[in-house]
C-alpha positions as a printed Julia matrix, in Angstrom:
109×3 Matrix{Float64}:
  3.78  117.79   8.14
  7.39  117.4    9.17
 10.2   119.81   8.67
 13.55  118.37   7.78
 16.55  120.63   8.27
 20.11  119.85   7.43
 22.87  120.63   9.93
 24.0   123.48   7.67
 20.55  125.07   7.74
 20.42  124.77  11.53
 23.85  126.42  11.87
 22.77  129.22   9.51
 19.6   129.76  11.56
 21.57  129.86  14.83
 24.05  132.27  13.23
 21.27  134.6   12.07
 19.72  134.6   15.56
 23.13  135.3   17.1
 23.8   138.2   14.71
 20.36  139.69  15.42
 21.02  139.43  19.16
 24.43  141.12  18.84
 22.97  143.94  16.73
 20.21  144.44  19.3
 22.76  144.61  22.16
 24.98  147.06  20.26
 22.06  149.38  19.55
 21.02  149.25  23.21
 24.54  150.25  24.24
 24.58  153.13  21.77
 21.22  154.35  23.05
 22.42  154.13  26.65
 25.63  156.02  25.82
 23.64  158.74  24.0
 21.24  159.05  26.94
 24.13  159.31  29.41
 25.79  162.01  27.31
 22.54  163.97  27.1
 22.04  163.64  30.85
 25.55  164.94  31.59
 25.13  167.96  29.32
 21.7   168.73  30.78
 23.14  168.48  34.29
 25.94  170.88  33.35
 23.51  173.33  31.77
 21.23  173.16  34.82
 24.16  173.76  37.17
 25.36  176.7   35.07
 21.9   178.26  35.14
 21.61  177.91  38.91
 25.09  179.39  39.44
 24.27  182.37  37.22
 20.95  183.02  38.99
 22.57  182.85  42.43
 25.44  185.09  41.34
 22.96  187.59  39.91
 21.03  187.58  43.19
 24.18  188.16  45.26
 25.38  190.95  42.96
 21.93  192.56  43.07
 21.82  192.59  46.87
 25.35  193.94  47.05
 24.54  196.62  44.47
 21.48  197.77  46.44
 23.44  197.95  49.7
 26.32  199.86  48.09
 24.08  202.36  46.26
 21.82  203.01  49.27
 24.83  203.88  51.43
 23.71  202.09  54.56
 25.98  201.61  57.57
 29.55  200.47  57.08
 28.95  197.37  59.23
 26.03  196.26  57.08
 28.09  196.9   53.95
 30.96  194.75  55.27
 28.56  191.92  56.19
 26.89  191.96  52.78
 30.25  191.92  51.0
 32.0   189.39  53.25
 29.36  186.63  53.56
 29.39  185.7   49.85
 33.2   185.94  49.92
 33.28  183.41  52.77
 31.06  180.99  50.86
 33.21  181.37  47.76
 36.41  180.85  49.75
 34.99  177.72  51.38
 33.92  176.28  48.02
 37.25  177.04  46.38
 39.18  175.59  49.3
 37.17  172.35  49.14
 37.57  172.15  45.36
 41.32  172.78  45.39
 42.26  170.67  48.41
 44.02  167.47  47.43
 43.21  164.52  49.61
 45.0   161.2   49.49
 43.27  157.88  49.62
 45.21  155.23  51.46
 44.82  151.82  49.91
 43.7   149.15  52.33
 46.53  147.02  53.63
 46.55  143.27  53.84
 46.47  141.69  57.29
 50.08  140.52  57.18
 51.53  143.76  55.75
 53.72  145.91  57.95
 53.77  149.66  58.04
């Protein structure tokens, strides 16, 4: 049994295979983009949850120290340590750093 195909039939077959391959690649890209978007939103939600839990813990400790009326030194320590961490984080986040592009060997300053 022999199969005889005309050049037109061969081109149609190659075209169908090519279209199927392109559709498969496009769907893989869409799935990857959807997975990346879901990962980013989950990461943001996880970070938000951790920030809220930590803030609640800090506020709770400060509330206990303020309401129990312990020594003034202890009160200042409990209030200033979280403020130092917050100031450090804000300073790092708001500091603008420049990135110098690498120079070629023959370039002058």
